[in-house]
C-alpha angles and dihedrals in degrees: 000000000000121000123228117226116253089012142089123285105234093199091055091048090053091049091049092052090047091053090052091051094047091048091055096041094080092052090047096054099038091104094058116089108260096194139021112204121224121230092261092052092045091056091052092050097043094084095046128083115260118251115218123174121221093239090060091056098050138355101252113189111244111229119237121248090255092055093046090052093057115098121249092246092052093117092053094050094043108032093161095060105079097299092182093056095050099039115163096236095044092048092049092051091047093052092044093053091045090055091050091053091054103039127022130014123235113252118220118202108252093208094056091046091052092050090053091049092049091052092049093052090072093059099109135152124210109226129179111227130185101223119176090346094306127107111237130181109216135180108233125187105224099168106120099216094043093050095046092046091051092048094050093048097045096043091063091064093060107034100083130044092237092051091049093052091049096047100031090223131123137194124235123188128200136035096263097049093046092046092050092051092048093047089050090056101256115160107254116197108170138010123198115195139166099208130029089226088074090066096060094088096049122097092233093160089071090057110052094162097051117126117231123198125183111214133176113264092237092060092050090049090052092060098035123112090211128086090233113025118220088223098246133087132182130202114209132185109223095182091074117077120253120255094237134057116244112228123210126205105194131037093243126131121189121207116197110210118190094341101161103160111095093211093053092046092051092048092049092051091048093050092045092053093044094051092047101246121183095233144336121225127193127197123224092260092063125099117267106273091211092059111126093243092051091049092052093047092049091049096211097320091123090082096047099061135049110257129199108188133202094354117172118234093243087061096043093056095052104034109028105034122062133194089259092061125100113209119218123190115208104226125184095204113096095197107029116204114250123208119244122262097263090048091052092053092049093049092047090050092050091047094051091049091050092049092050091049095048101036116144092335090087093063118089138168126224129192113212127213091257090057094254120136123226130182129219132199109202092192086082088065095056107100093193095059093040091057090054092051092051091056095047113100122246129199112258135201141174113261094244093052098060118117113213098176092108095036119099099176134015134205118195119197115200121190132205121266093239106040100022125199118345126234090251090060090055090050091052091051092050093049095050100042094257134164140200118260125197139183114233112241131198137199093041093292104155101197147356133235109274092237092050091047092053091050092053096045096042095052092046091053089046090054091050094047093048090047090051091049091054093049093048090051092051091051091055 
């Protein structure tokens, strides 16, 4: 911007104001947390003394350059010039604290801090709550520091996927999601809430050992994944079995292959639980089912269906699929391309050679620590043979043309919208007499959302299985 002679340069004025704002920005945000440690970092720092700077304990006024330049005996030499303001003791303390701010941090003894924390943890109030129409007396930790410290320490074990796998704990937000999990028998450990009214919909009587902490809403909002936090969080342990058995209504197992969108995964879990599937299996390439977005999309369905998570294909083939199962691959292509005759012969020749080479050598048995036995098929780890299986043609049919009269159990494999079905899924379908199933589409729409496709297919298979059950009953 041009400058006018004998006037002010507007560009320089703007830069000057910007410098002033930037200079004050650091002091403005110093109260906001600048870093949240992960669980791994927290473990490394747990055995070290905490470092706390003096300016984080109190807002000490920083003396100006003119005041710092004055000698310590300024008040004695000039008693008439505001002796109270420049008192020797006050000036010495001010300079000392200013030096602390600039140079070394103040070290607080970690042992003393831990003892204080341990004493505060016993500060509990017994409160009578009407939860789910029943009067319950609960011990609630209302101490502010204790509750906030507990929240910040526990939240680090559920924020990342790696931390969740290591701790076996998950985070649920909202009254409805927490209540659904508790009613389904999930193991609830800790509840953080801002208002006791949020506890009235929870079945607290079923959980006498649950820990309740009252925390300020602002602290819960700080850790929340939502734009506006509902004011209540629950920590659940998914490694412990649920208190109730999960019934299933149809012999259908769903395998999620390369489902990486949290919304799709949550919708699939919700549909599978609603239709009454036997189990739902995810492969290692799928999104973490305990991710906060997946949990919200599933709306509590995680605890109403049997889940087998991050299972390798060599384990799926030998432990989750039986000889009575028929494997269906959900394919979005209406008219799948078939290889020419010479290509079919070459692929069949390669496949027969691979099967002769592998034979029974690929099967192995493993004994787990719990004493359980699991089987592995290493042929699902051979990329060369998997590529051959993916190119081999499979019979295909529309979903509403399938006949399930001779089928006793069904396994449906659904692939992600981006990567599609893996080669291992094609191998599984070939070994168990499977076929590709598709949903007819109109108006030049090439594919459906994975969650929508599972909903259509699962409810059609449910209708066919129930129809078969009625006909078998009438024959008897």
